[in-house]
N, C-alpha and C positions, 0 to 999 in steps of 0.2 A: 729710344722712344720715337715713334713715328707719328706724323700728323694724320688725323682722320677727319674727314669732312662729312658733316651731317646735313643732308638736303631734305627739305619737305617737297617730295615729288608731287606735282599736281596731277589731277585726273587727265587722262588721255595724253600722257607723255611716255615715250619709249625709254626703257632703261638701257640706253646705248647712246653713242655720240653722233651717229649718222643714220639717215634713213633715205637711201638713194632712190628707192622705188616710189614711195608715196608722199614724200615731203611732210611727214608728220613731225610734231615737235619732239625734240630729243633733249638729252641732258645738256648738250652744247648751248641750248637756249637759256640755260639757267645758271650754269657754273662754268667759269672760264679758267679753272686751274689746270695747268698742263700736266700730262703724264699720270693722270689718275684714272681709275676704273672702278666700277661698282663691285662691292663685296656682296654678291648675291643679286637677286632680281626682285622686281615688284611689277606686277602685271600692268599693262597699258591702261586698263580701266580701274586700277586701284590707286590709292593715294597714300601719302605719309612718308615715314622715315626710310631713307635710303642712305647707306654708308658708302663712302668712296675713299680709296687710299692708293698710294703707289707702292705700298709694302705688300709683296706677294704672300709672305708668311702670315701677316696679320689678316689679309683678306681670306686666306684659307681657314684660319682659326675662326673667323666670324661666319663664313658661309657654308663650310662643309657640314653636311647633316650629322656626321659622326661626332661632331664637337658639341652638339646639343645645346646651342645657344637659344634660350627661350625668345620667342617673338610674340609680342603683344599686339592684338588687333582690336579695334573698335568696329563693330559690325552692326549696321542697321539692317534689320530683317523685316520682311513683310509677314504679318501675322503676330500672334501672341504666344510667346514661348511658355510652355507649361513645364512642370517638374519632370515629366517623363522625357521630354525633348532635351532638356538641360542635362538630365542624368545620362542620356544616351551619348551626348557629345562628350561628357566628362569621361565616360567609360571607354569610348572609342566606337566608331561606326565602320561598317563594312562597305568600302568603296570598291570600284572595279579593280583597283591595283592593290587591294588588301585592306586589312584592318588598320585604322589610324591608332596612334598611341593615345593613352589617356591625356586629356587636356584639362586645363583650368578654365571654367566657364561660369560667368555670373551675369545677371541682369544689371545694367547701369543706367543712370540718368543720361539723357542726351549730352554728349561731350560738347565743350565750347569750341566749335569749329566754324569757320566761315562757310557760307553756302557754297555748295559745289557748282562749278560752271562747266557745262550746262547743269541746271538743277536736276535733282532726282525726280523721277516721275512717280507720283503716288496714285493709288486708287482710293478714292474718297471713302469707299465702303469698307476698306480693310485697314486696320490699325498697323502701325509700325512700332518696333521696339529696338533698343540697343543692347547688344551683348558685348562683354569683354571676353575674348578668347585668347588663351596663351597656349601655344604649341611649341614643340621642340623638334619639329621636322618640317620639311619644305617641299612637299609634293606639288605638282602643277595644279594651280587653282584650288588648293586643298580646302581652305576655309569655306569658300563658296560651295564646294561639293558637300562638305560636312553639313552645312546648314540646310541645303536643299534636301539632303537625305532624310532629315527629320521634319520636312515640310515647312521650312522657313527660308524662302528665297532671299538671297542677299541683295539689297538695294544699293548699299554704299559700304565700302571697305577701306578703312584707314589703319595703316600700321603705326602704332604709337611708340613702340620700343623694340630694340634688338639688344638682348643682353643688358648691359648697364647703360646703353645709350638711349636717350629719350627724345621725342619730338618737341618737348617743351619749348615754347617761345618762338617757334618758327612758323611763319605764315607760308602758304603755298608759294613755291618758287624761291624761298629764302634758304640760305645755308650758313653754317658756321663751322669753324675749324677748332679742333681740340688736339692736345697731345695725348695719344692713346697707347696703352700697353696691351699685351696679349690678354684677352678675356679668359677667365677661368671657368670651365664648365661647372654648372651648379653642383653636381655631385662631388666635385673636387674642391669646392670653395673652402671647406673647413676640414682639412685633414686631421686625423686623430692625433692627439698629443703623444709624444714619445719622450720618456725620461722626465726628470724632475724639473728641468729648465725649459721644457718645450713651450712654444707659443709666445716667447718673449722677444722675437726678432723685431727690429726696427723697420723692416721693409714691408710690413703687412699693409694691405689696402684696407680702407675703411668703407663699410657699407657696400662692398662689392663694386665700387665705382673707380674708373681709372683716374689717376692723379693728373693734375694739370698745373704747370708752373706759371701760366698766365691766363687771364680771363678770356673766355671764348669770344671770337669776333663774329659779328652779325653782318651779313650783306644781303642786299636785295638781289634776287636771282634774275629778274627780267631786265632786258636791255631796253634802254630808252630810245 
């Protein structure tokens, strides 16, 4: 069992520990655990859940596109999504690097998030709405390109979950640690039963979440 660290990456923070050229904020400004690295990436101008670990096999299982770990995003878009736009996102849209896989997409109420710093710039004459988009691939700036393709520019993008790990309870810049096991791809989560006594093993995970032998620790990410 390896430790995994869940960080709420703030807006305009690099998903790396150094920035020699421009002096921008990096992960080192928020988490001081040695010898860990990000399992996957999150754009500089996006916010939300980032996973870090020192376990290379676990990092690969989380981040590699072929493992198909679902990633949940809360997306504030400019405009009013209609059924046609939502249906297109669900079915897959044609981007410059090919068709996207089908996604789970639904309208949601504005999530309980702190105001972004600096705040989102709105145009008073154009309404905004929030979508929840769940994808199982990770192309460069994919969600932003998907919403732009259907005429809904993204104003704010927050990653809420990666597989079984969720952003719940973390403010921007905060992190917590958990004991994590290898996530199971969704299509393999419930293998078919074989034989009369199949399915009765004691090592089965419940609700698809990794087990933990101790309560998660919460720490403020910003240095005083």
